[in-house]
VOSEKE-905114 format. One line per field, with one value per atom (N, C-alpha, C): residue in one letter; atom name; x, y negated, z. Coordinates in steps of 0.02 Angstrom, whole numbers. Each point is the difference from the previous one (the first is absolute). Example, Ala and Ser with C-alpha at 12.3 -4.5 7.8 and 13.67 -1.06 7.14 Angstrom:
2
type c(A:A:A:S:S:S)
atom c(N:CA:C:N:CA:C)
east c(660:-45:45:-18:42:-39)
north c(284:-59:-60:-53:-59:-55)
up c(390:0:0:-36:3:37)
This chain:
192
type c(M:M:M:G:G:G:K:K:K:L:L:L:L:L:L:E:E:E:I:I:I:R:R:R:W:W:W:H:H:H:G:G:G:R:R:R:G:G:G:G:G:G:Q:Q:Q:G:G:G:A:A:A:K:K:K:T:T:T:G:G:G:A:A:A:L:L:L:L:L:L:L:L:L:G:G:G:E:E:E:V:V:V:L:L:L:V:V:V:N:N:N:T:T:T:G:G:G:K:K:K:F:F:F:M:M:M:Q:Q:Q:A:A:A:F:F:F:P:P:P:D:D:D:Y:Y:Y:G:G:G:P:P:P:E:E:E:R:R:R:M:M:M:G:G:G:A:A:A:P:P:P:M:M:M:R:R:R:A:A:A:Y:Y:Y:N:N:N:R:R:R:I:I:I:S:S:S:D:D:D:E:E:E:P:P:P:I:I:I:T:T:T:I:I:I:H:H:H:S:S:S:G:G:G:V:V:V:T:T:T:N:N:N:P:P:P:E:E:E:V:V:V:V:V:V:V:V:V:V:V:V:L:L:L:D:D:D:A:A:A:T:T:T:L:L:L:L:L:L:G:G:G:K:K:K:V:V:V:D:D:D:V:V:V:T:T:T:A:A:A:G:G:G:L:L:L:P:P:P:E:E:E:D:D:D:G:G:G:V:V:V:L:L:L:I:I:I:V:V:V:N:N:N:T:T:T:P:P:P:K:K:K:E:E:E:P:P:P:G:G:G:E:E:E:I:I:I:R:R:R:E:E:E:Q:Q:Q:L:L:L:G:G:G:L:L:L:S:S:S:G:G:G:R:R:R:K:K:K:L:L:L:F:F:F:T:T:T:I:I:I:D:D:D:A:A:A:N:N:N:K:K:K:I:I:I:A:A:A:Q:Q:Q:E:E:E:T:T:T:I:I:I:G:G:G:R:R:R:V:V:V:I:I:I:P:P:P:N:N:N:T:T:T:P:P:P:M:M:M:L:L:L:G:G:G:A:A:A:L:L:L:V:V:V:K:K:K:V:V:V:T:T:T:G:G:G:L:L:L:V:V:V:D:D:D:Y:Y:Y:E:E:E:H:H:H:L:L:L:I:I:I:A:A:A:D:D:D:A:A:A:R:R:R:K:K:K:T:T:T:L:L:L:T:T:T:K:K:K:K:K:K:F:F:F:Q:Q:Q:R:R:R:K:K:K:P:P:P:E:E:E:V:V:V:I:I:I:D:D:D:G:G:G:N:N:N:I:I:I:K:K:K:A:A:A:I:I:I:E:E:E:R:R:R:A:A:A:Y:Y:Y:Q:Q:Q:E:E:E:V:V:V:R:R:R:G:G:G:E:E:E)
atom c(N:CA:C:N:CA:C:N:CA:C:N:CA:C:N:CA:C:N:CA:C:N:CA:C:N:CA:C:N:CA:C:N:CA:C:N:CA:C:N:CA:C:N:CA:C:N:CA:C:N:CA:C:N:CA:C:N:CA:C:N:CA:C:N:CA:C:N:CA:C:N:CA:C:N:CA:C:N:CA:C:N:CA:C:N:CA:C:N:CA:C:N:CA:C:N:CA:C:N:CA:C:N:CA:C:N:CA:C:N:CA:C:N:CA:C:N:CA:C:N:CA:C:N:CA:C:N:CA:C:N:CA:C:N:CA:C:N:CA:C:N:CA:C:N:CA:C:N:CA:C:N:CA:C:N:CA:C:N:CA:C:N:CA:C:N:CA:C:N:CA:C:N:CA:C:N:CA:C:N:CA:C:N:CA:C:N:CA:C:N:CA:C:N:CA:C:N:CA:C:N:CA:C:N:CA:C:N:CA:C:N:CA:C:N:CA:C:N:CA:C:N:CA:C:N:CA:C:N:CA:C:N:CA:C:N:CA:C:N:CA:C:N:CA:C:N:CA:C:N:CA:C:N:CA:C:N:CA:C:N:CA:C:N:CA:C:N:CA:C:N:CA:C:N:CA:C:N:CA:C:N:CA:C:N:CA:C:N:CA:C:N:CA:C:N:CA:C:N:CA:C:N:CA:C:N:CA:C:N:CA:C:N:CA:C:N:CA:C:N:CA:C:N:CA:C:N:CA:C:N:CA:C:N:CA:C:N:CA:C:N:CA:C:N:CA:C:N:CA:C:N:CA:C:N:CA:C:N:CA:C:N:CA:C:N:CA:C:N:CA:C:N:CA:C:N:CA:C:N:CA:C:N:CA:C:N:CA:C:N:CA:C:N:CA:C:N:CA:C:N:CA:C:N:CA:C:N:CA:C:N:CA:C:N:CA:C:N:CA:C:N:CA:C:N:CA:C:N:CA:C:N:CA:C:N:CA:C:N:CA:C:N:CA:C:N:CA:C:N:CA:C:N:CA:C:N:CA:C:N:CA:C:N:CA:C:N:CA:C:N:CA:C:N:CA:C:N:CA:C:N:CA:C:N:CA:C:N:CA:C:N:CA:C:N:CA:C:N:CA:C:N:CA:C:N:CA:C:N:CA:C:N:CA:C:N:CA:C:N:CA:C:N:CA:C:N:CA:C:N:CA:C:N:CA:C:N:CA:C:N:CA:C:N:CA:C:N:CA:C:N:CA:C:N:CA:C:N:CA:C:N:CA:C:N:CA:C:N:CA:C:N:CA:C:N:CA:C:N:CA:C:N:CA:C:N:CA:C:N:CA:C:N:CA:C:N:CA:C:N:CA:C:N:CA:C:N:CA:C:N:CA:C:N:CA:C:N:CA:C:N:CA:C:N:CA:C:N:CA:C:N:CA:C:N:CA:C:N:CA:C:N:CA:C:N:CA:C:N:CA:C:N:CA:C:N:CA:C:N:CA:C:N:CA:C:N:CA:C:N:CA:C)
east c(-426:45:-27:23:7:-26:7:-14:36:-27:33:-3:50:-22:26:-19:-3:2:63:2:7:-22:24:13:67:22:-11:-23:-10:62:13:65:19:38:23:65:14:63:47:67:45:-12:-51:-10:9:20:18:-52:-59:-42:21:26:27:57:33:57:-23:-52:-31:-35:-34:-37:67:44:60:30:19:27:-33:-69:-57:18:-6:0:56:62:72:-11:-20:-9:-41:-52:-39:10:43:21:60:32:38:-31:-67:-30:-39:12:-25:-62:-24:-66:17:-67:11:-17:6:-17:29:-60:3:28:36:-3:34:-62:1:-23:24:-22:-40:-55:-52:7:33:-1:21:-8:10:51:0:56:13:-39:-10:82:0:67:7:59:-18:-51:-33:-59:-65:-12:-50:-27:-68:-32:22:5:25:-23:-3:-25:57:12:34:-35:11:-32:51:-37:21:-31:13:-47:24:-24:43:-43:44:-40:38:-30:45:12:-38:10:8:18:31:-71:20:-47:3:-63:-14:-25:-38:-32:52:-7:59:-31:-43:-34:-2:-27:4:-37:6:-43:-68:-51:-66:-14:-5:-45:55:49:44:-30:39:-26:32:59:34:25:-13:18:61:25:63:5:-8:1:42:75:44:0:-45:-12:-82:-16:-63:-23:49:-38:-46:1:-33:-68:-5:-74:-48:-52:-44:10:53:31:-7:15:10:-40:-27:-62:43:36:42:-20:-67:-39:-42:3:-39:21:-50:16:14:6:35:-64:-9:-50:-17:-64:-26:59:27:39:92:-3:79:28:58:51:26:-9:23:54:64:44:24:9:3:58:46:55:-30:9:-47:23:5:2:-70:-56:-63:-9:-50:-23:-42:-10:-49:-67:-34:-66:-4:48:15:-12:47:-12:-65:-17:-63:-57:-3:-72:26:72:4:-13:-1:-11:-65:-52:-73:5:48:10:-30:-42:-28:22:19:29:78:23:77:38:71:39:38:11:44:67:52:56:38:31:38:70:48:60:31:47:30:75:-33:85:29:-18:40:48:-29:51:47:-24:51:50:-20:60:62:-33:25:44:-13:43:42:-23:60:49:-26:25:38:-50:32:-29:-51:-51:-61:-44:-75:-24:34:-11:-44:-68:-25:-15:28:-17:25:53:30:-32:-23:-49:-55:-46:-52:8:43:20:-2:43:-20:-63:-41:-71:-33:8:-27:-10:68:20:-39:2:-32:-69:-32:-71:-19:32:-27:40:56:35:25:17:21:61:43:55:20:56:24:46:-11:32:86:36:62:22:-43:3:-8:-40:-7:70:29:38:66:18:51:1:-57:-10:16:-35:6:73:23:84:34:-8:43:-17:-78:-2:26:-2:36:60:22:84:9:-19:1:6:-59:-15:47:25:31:59:55:48:45:4:55:-34:-59:-37:-35:49:-24:-48:-2:-57:-65:-5:-55:-33:44:-34:-24:50:-33:-52:-1:-66:-75:21:-61:-18:38:-15:-47:42:-32:-85:0:-60:-48:17:-49:-11:44:-2:-61:19:-49:-60:-25:-62:-23:24:-26:-20:31:-20:-65:12:-37:-76:-11:-68:-49:-57:-53:-69:-51:-46:-70:-43:-81:-33)
north c(414:-47:-56:-49:-73:-18:-72:-13:22:46:50:-42:-28:-43:82:0:52:-31:15:-22:35:-1:42:-17:19:-25:47:-38:40:-30:67:-30:74:-13:60:14:68:35:-58:-11:-62:-52:-26:-74:-33:48:-9:6:11:5:42:39:60:-51:-24:-64:-25:-51:-57:18:38:29:23:40:4:-65:-48:-64:-34:-4:-29:35:57:37:-7:-13:-4:-79:-34:-77:-4:55:-22:45:46:52:-62:-35:-40:-67:-3:-54:32:66:36:41:4:39:61:56:47:10:51:-12:79:-3:61:-26:38:-28:71:20:57:4:37:1:63:-18:53:40:29:24:70:31:69:11:35:24:-58:-50:-59:-30:-43:-11:-79:-32:-69:-10:-76:-9:24:37:28:-35:7:-47:43:-50:31:-48:19:-41:24:-83:24:-41:10:-30:-22:-41:-39:20:13:-13:-43:-58:-29:-21:5:-13:-9:-35:-11:50:54:72:52:48:63:33:26:19:72:26:63:29:-33:25:9:66:33:12:-39:10:-74:21:-49:-65:-48:-71:1:15:-16:-66:-23:-69:-61:-14:-49:-56:-54:-62:-56:13:0:38:-21:38:-44:29:-29:37:-25:19:-20:53:-28:-1:25:17:-27:-41:-17:31:63:25:52:11:50:-11:-79:-17:22:27:33:72:35:57:32:-35:30:-46:23:-51:-13:-71:-15:-55:8:-34:56:78:50:-15:-9:2:-64:-71:-61:-23:-23:-45:-45:-42:-56:-65:10:-64:31:48:34:-45:13:-40:34:-29:50:-42:1:-32:45:-43:42:-48:53:-18:-23:-77:-23:-45:-31:-85:-29:46:-31:-25:-57:-31:36:-4:50:1:-59:2:53:7:38:87:-10:85:10:-38:-6:36:-40:-2:60:24:67:74:-30:76:-14:-51:-9:-11:-24:-14:-37:-11:-35:8:-52:6:31:0:26:-72:-3:-40:22:-44:27:-48:24:-44:37:-39:29:-47:47:-22:39:-43:20:40:50:26:41:13:12:-41:-71:-44:-18:3:-20:54:56:52:0:-32:16:-64:-65:-52:-16:60:-18:65:80:65:13:-31:25:69:12:56:-6:52:-32:77:-15:41:-67:9:-50:10:53:24:-57:-27:-69:-50:-20:-68:21:59:13:-3:15:10:-69:-55:-90:-5:14:-30:39:67:33:-39:-8:-32:-79:-43:-64:25:32:0:18:60:31:-22:-28:-38:50:67:60:-22:-45:-1:-78:-18:-84:12:-49:-13:2:-29:17:59:17:84:47:-12:47:-15:-59:-20:55:-15:18:71:27:100:8:-21:21:4:-43:-23:61:14:36:77:28:74:-17:-37:-2:23:-38:-10:71:45:63:42:-2:33:-10:-72:-27:-41:26:-42:-9:31:-12:-48:-16:-24:-75:-44:-69:-22:9:-52:44:63:28:-20:-2:-20:-75:-54:-72:15:42:-34:43:39:24:-43:-34:-54:-66:-15:-44:2:78:2:-6:31:18:-101:-40:-72:-36:24:-36:27:71:7:-4:-32:-17:-69:-51:-57:-1:47:-4:42:41:40:-44:15:-48:44:-29:25:-38:43:-29:36)
up c(1123:-65:8:-3:-10:-70:-19:-67:-46:-49:-55:-70:-39:-66:-40:-60:-55:-61:-28:-71:-59:-35:-80:-61:-22:-59:-56:-56:-64:-58:-17:-64:-38:-37:-40:27:-11:16:-34:41:-21:18:2:13:87:25:82:58:-9:36:59:1:67:34:-38:25:38:-49:55:62:-9:74:38:-7:36:30:-53:30:42:-23:71:55:-8:67:41:-28:24:43:-42:13:71:-9:61:69:-6:57:29:-36:32:31:20:34:45:14:61:-23:-47:-32:-15:14:-26:-58:-48:-72:-40:-44:-52:-72:-16:-89:-25:-56:-32:-73:-42:-54:-34:-47:-5:-76:-7:-96:13:-61:-20:-35:-44:-48:-59:13:-55:-7:-75:-12:-2:-25:6:-66:22:-24:11:38:15:74:6:57:57:57:72:47:56:66:51:43:54:55:77:38:65:22:68:57:68:50:56:15:57:54:61:57:52:66:59:48:-23:45:-48:25:-35:-41:-54:-52:5:8:2:-78:-34:-69:-33:-49:-44:-63:-25:-60:-39:-81:-51:36:-33:26:-49:21:-29:-8:63:6:21:-43:-1:22:45:-13:-52:-12:-64:-40:-70:-58:-44:-28:-17:-77:-71:-63:-39:5:-42:-77:-22:-83:-17:-31:-10:-65:-11:-61:26:78:48:1:3:-1:-49:36:-50:-17:11:-4:73:45:67:40:46:45:54:-28:62:73:-11:54:27:4:17:77:49:85:14:-41:31:17:60:27:-32:3:-33:22:42:48:-14:-29:-29:-39:-10:-47:-66:-51:-66:-23:-25:-18:-69:-53:-79:-18:-30:-51:-51:-34:-58:-15:-63:-15:7:10:-3:77:-16:67:32:52:65:-37:-21:-23:-76:-33:-61:35:48:15:28:40:48:-56:-49:-61:-31:-20:-24:35:51:63:24:-17:43:42:51:57:41:53:43:67:43:54:-1:50:8:-20:37:-27:-53:-54:-65:-17:4:-20:-68:-30:-59:11:-39:0:-56:-49:-49:17:28:30:-48:-64:-56:-26:-13:-12:31:87:46:13:-14:1:-62:-49:-71:-1:34:23:34:72:52:10:-27:21:-69:-59:-65:-23:35:-24:31:-36:35:38:65:62:40:5:36:71:31:80:34:14:29:-8:-55:4:18:-12:48:57:25:87:3:-30:22:12:-63:12:50:17:38:64:49:43:4:-58:1:9:-38:10:69:21:65:76:-14:57:47:-24:50:35:-35:37:-26:42:-11:-60:-35:-84:27:37:19:13:47:18:-55:-42:-70:-41:-5:-47:47:43:46:8:7:-2:-61:-49:-69:-20:11:-20:24:62:47:-35:-8:-26:-85:-30:-61:-12:50:9:16:30:15:-60:-48:-45:-71:7:-68:17:63:8:-43:-50:-45:-75:7:-48:28:23:35:-51:-51:-61:2:18:23:50:59:61:-8:-29:-12:-52:-46:-53:37:41:40:63:23:47:-37:-55:-26:-45:-17:3:33:83:40:25:-11:12:-51:-57:-44:5:-3:1:86:24:75:-16:-49:-11:-69:-29:-71:4:53:12:-9:-28:-6:15:38:25:-21:31:4:45)
């Protein structure tokens, strides 16, 4: 198998971590990549901590287990910091993206991190202002694509619109709001 990129999403039930991973997967499949996107949770309910994963490769993926050593970690809820070890298995050159209004340096200090690339984005604010609800998954997707360069920006927007249209064809305001959320996060993510 060729180069494999693994991503772990941390969130709470109802924030859209699973949907974010699936949306990223659909966008990448349309570029010819092989991918996996799946959640990891038990009988938890809305608000309980959960994880979702992506695996991305240029060749078929034969691994079928959770992601323990991701190159990228996406945190949809900053209240998980300190309660869940979001950096577990993340290498020193790995990427951490956190949904928070704080600057990357503040989060680095809070977690006592050295190494790793750290990015922050106020995805809750963006979601509230564009979608009308605090569901941070699509803003986090925009930040993730900006930080990693996984897919071309225009391709991301076109494929995300196509996928969202299938799901929300009778709610164009939801589609437009989510696209605006992706666009804003792509522009506003900050890192060190």
